[in-house]
N, C-alpha and C positions, 0 to 999 in steps of 0.2 A: 673132183678127184682126179679126172684126166688132164684138167687145166694144171693142177698141182705137179701131177707124173710130167707133163710136157716141160713146164717150167725147170724140174729138177733136170729133164734128161738135156736141155739147153745149156744148163749150168755147167754138168759134167762136162758136155763137148766142149766149152770153153776152157774149162780148165785142163782137161786133155790134151787140148790144143796148145795151150803155155806151158805145159810140162812136156810135150815132146819139141816143142821149138827152143826149150832152155837146153834141153840136152846135146851134147856134143857128138855130130855125127861119126867120128872116129873112134868115140867110147872113152874118150879122155877125161870126161866128169862135167862140170858146168861149164857155158859157156860163159867167159871173164866180163861181157857186157851186162850180164845180169848179176854180177858179184861174185863168179865163181870163185875167183881167189881168194876171197873171206870165207867163202863157205868151205873151200878145200885147206885153208890154213885150220879152221875151226874143227872140223870134223875128219878131216885127212881126204886125199883124193879117192881112195875106193870106198870110205862110206858115204860120202856126197854121192857118188854116181849109184849106189846100192840103195839108199835112200829115193834119189830121182826113179831109178828103175821100179821099185817098188811102189812108188805114188801112181806110175803109169800104169802099171797092171792093176792096182786096186781101182783106179778110175775106169780102166777099158771093162773090168768085171763089171764093176757099178753100171756102167752105160747097158752093157748086154743085160743085167737083170733087170734095169729097169724099162728096157724096151719089150722085153718077154713080158712083165708085168702088166706093160701098157696095153700091149697085143692082147692080152687075155681079158682086161677089163674091156676094153672097146668091143670085143667079139661078143661079151656077154651083156653089154648093153644095146647092142644092136640084133639082137635076140637070135643069134645062133650064125650058122652056115649059111642061110638064105637057101635053102634048099638043093645045096650043091650048084647054083648057078651064079655065074656073074650077074650083076645088075643091068648092065648094056644088052647081055644077050636077050634077057627078057623083054626087053623093049624093042627087039628088031623082030620078033616073031609075032 
């Protein structure tokens, strides 16, 4: 289960990086390198930027939720909060 969640997190991260790189930094729409001209003609400039922005927000929210779920599951499998100590502290004393 943890492996599946880790793979999903990695996939969402890669998609999020791709979507962010596709965006035009000036907010003008898709970058022409990735076919932005065709997307602007098909959807219109405003609709294509709205779509990319919605995809970006969706992927960011998905990444946040997946990270929280993974942290909860890992904490449950490790037996809880380890009595409030950091593992390195218990080895030193």
